[in-house]
N, C-alpha and C positions, 0 to 999 in steps of 0.2 A: 503493499499499499505504500502511494506516495503521499507526502505530508501537504503538498501544495493542493493537489487536486482530490486527494482522497478516493484516488481510483486504485484498481488492482492492477499491477503490470506482471505480465509474465516473461521469465528470460529462459533461452534455452540451455545456457551455461553460466557459471559464474563469472566469465569474463564481460559477459554483456551487461551494459550498466554499470560497471564497476560495483558489483553487487557487496564486496566487502566494506564498501564505505557507506552502504545504505544501513539506515536504523530498520530493523525489522523485530516487533512491528513499530510502526511511525511514532514518532516522539508526541508526548503529551503538549498540551499549550502551555509556552514559557519554558521549553526545553528546546535544544538545537541539536541537529544529529552531528557529532564530531567522532569521525573516524569510526562509523559503525555503533556510536554509544551515545545515546541521548543523555544530554548534561544541561544543567542550568548555568548561563554564561555568569561568571562569578565577578567579571569586571563590567559592571554597568556602566554604559556611557549615554548620557542623554536619555533618549526615549527609547532605543532599538539596541543599546549595547554594541560592544566591539563584535562583529559579526564573524570572526574567524575561530570560533569557540574558545574565546577569552585569552587568546595567546598576544594581542596587543594591549598596549597600556592606555589608560584613558588619562589625557590631561584634563588640567584644571578647567578648560573651557569646553569639556565633553568631545574631543576629537582623539581617535583612535590612532595611535601610533605605535611602531614597532620596537621603540625602545623606552625604557623606564626614565631616560634623562630629557624626555620631550618637556618643552617648555612653551609657556604662554608668550606671544611676542606681538605686542601691538594688537591687531585686529585678525591674527591667525595663530597658528602654532608652528613651533620649528621640532618637527619629528625627528630627524637625523641631521640637524643642523644646529648652529648655534644663532642666538639672537644678538643682534647689534642695533642699537637704536632704532628698535621698531621693526628691523629687517632679518630675515632669516638668511644667513651665510653660509657657505661652505665651511666644513670643520676644519680641512686642512690650512694650517699656518696663516689663520686669520688674525688681522690687528682690527682693533675697536677702540676708539677714543672719541674724543668730544667732536671732532673735525674729521673723523675716518668712519666711515661705513663699509664693511667688507673690504677692507684693504688687505693687501699682500705685503708681507714683511719685506724688507731690503729691497731688492732690486726684481722681485717676483712680479708676475702678473697673472690677472685671471684669465683662466682657460674660456675661450668662446663658448665651447659646448657645456660643459659641466661646472662652470664658476670656480672650480678648484683653483689654488695659486700652483703656476709653473714658472720656469726658468724662460726668460724672453729668448728668442731666435738669435740674437748676437751675443748672449752670454749662456750657452744651454747646459752646461755643467754645473750640476748642484752639489753642494758640500754640505752634507746632513749635519756635521757637528756644527758648524758655524750658522747653518741657514742661510746660505748665501749662494747665489749663482755667479759663475765667472766665465770668462771667454777661455778657449782652448790655448793651453800654454799657459794660463794663470793660475794662482793659487791664491786663498784668503790667508793674510798674515794680519792680525789683531782688527778683523772685520773689513779689512779692506783688500780688494783683488789686486796682486802684485805678479808682475811678469816674470816668468821663470826664464832666464836668459842662458841659453847653453851655447858654449864655444868650442871649437875646435872639429872634431870629425875626420873622415868621413863616417866612421863607424862607431867611435866612442867621444862623449862630450865631456866637459866640466861646466857644471850649471851654476848659476848665481841668481840670487834675489836682491836688488838695489846693490849689485855688485859684492854681495857678501856670499861668499861660497856656500851652497848647499847640498852638492853632489858631484862625485868622482865617477868617471868612467860611465856615465849613464847613456841613454838613448837620446835621440835628437830633441824630445820634449822634456826631458828632465825625469823620465820615469827608469826603473829598471836600474838604480845606479848601483856599482859594485859596493861605494860606501855614500853615505849620506842620504838625505830625506829631504825632497823639494816639494812635497805637497801634502795637503793637511789630511786629505782622506787615508793617507797612509799610516796616519795615528789612529789607534783604533778606540773610539768611544765608549765600546763594551768592555775594554780592558782598563777604563779610566785614564786613557792618555788624550793629551791636547798638543797640538802644534804651537811651538814656540819660537820666538826669535831672541837670542840672549846676546845683550850688549857687550857682555864679557865672556865669551865663550871659553870652554876649558881647552880647546884646540883650534885647529884651523876653520871647522865647521861652525856656523852661525844659527843653523836652524835644526831643531830636535824636536824629537816626540819626548812629551814629558809627563812624568806620573807622579802623583805625591803619595808618599809612603806613610806619613803622619804629620802632626802639626809643625814639626820643624824640619823634616827630611824630605827631600824629594830626587827623584832619579832622571837621567835622562839619556838617551841612545840615539845615534846617528845610523843604526844599522836596520833595514827593512825586516830581518830576521828576528829583531828584538832579543837577540842571544846575548848581548852584553849592555849592561847600564852602568853607568857612572853616577854615585850618588853622593849627595851633599847633605851635610847637617848646618843650617843656619848659614849656607852659602859656602860652607869651607867642605873641600872633597875628604870623604871618609871611608868609602869602599867602593868595591866593584861587586856587582850582582849579576848572575846569569839567570836567575829566576824571574820572568818578566810578570808572573803572577803575584808572588809575596814580595819580592824585592830583597829578599833575604841575602845579606852578603856573603859571599864566596872568597872574597880576598878583602882583608882589612875589617875593621868594624866601626861603626858610627858610636856604639856606646861606650868603646875605650876612649874616643874623642871626649865624649862628653864627661867622663869619670876623669879623663886628663886636665879639662879645664877646673873641674872643682879641686882637683889635686895641685893644680897650680895656684888657685886662689888661696888654699890652705897653706901653701908652701909661704905665700908673700905675707899671709897673716903671721906665721911662724916666725918669720925673719924679723917683721916688724916688732913683735912681743920681745924677741932676744934682744933687738937693738934697744928697747926700752929697758929691758933688766941690765944690761951692760951700762947704760948712761947713768942708772939708779946708783949701780954699785961705784961707778966712779965717783958720784956726787959723794956718797957716803965714805969712800975712803979719802976724799979730799978734806972732808969735815972731821977726819980722824975716828970716825964711828966703827971703821971695821978694820 
């Protein structure tokens, strides 16, 4: 029996009419047939409820949306988008302030078909960690796209950013360097790495992948394999690590450096006390008291 016409329908086999999804007998008034079972919609929405068996969520303005984060936005509802100044905007990379509605961050532009933010045609390469698009042969440094200038050839090149060495024996665009890192996307955000420029580098290279170990200790590497890291405590070199995950020291130790500083402070204090005692003894001897 069909619920709409209350008519008896005959099928020659179970595949005709998708019998498995039909409720037999038909549902009572106020129930909805959901996958072969009669159910009362548990998410009432307006006068009719969400008609897909309650899998949708009802917004405050009685609109059925597929996500629980649906929000009222002006005279409408944003089901799978964000609300900005009364307008539903694409979820991806949206910026919203007093003067911008559905804006794209940095130099990104809205896609004409989907509205989602994308890189412009003249800067098609997106660097996820920095959230910025750059031209071919450019990399973001401190939020600005900088040119990777490769010199030499024809098969191997030394590459520079702002005339500072970033890679040795690279390809013509500064990738696949034997040593050195010239592109921000070679530093893995998932491993806590950031691409940095060091004004006072430990060696010939000025650009590194940096990873913070603790509040006072960080490590940097110029190896794409991330096999060797130079670590610094309060900007002083303290050890070499071969573990890109934990940055545990394999040569040297940062702890001894800390203890060494403490020992130095104690030694200076001891010398000061010793000098005071000597001075006091001299004064007593002068007075004939010793």
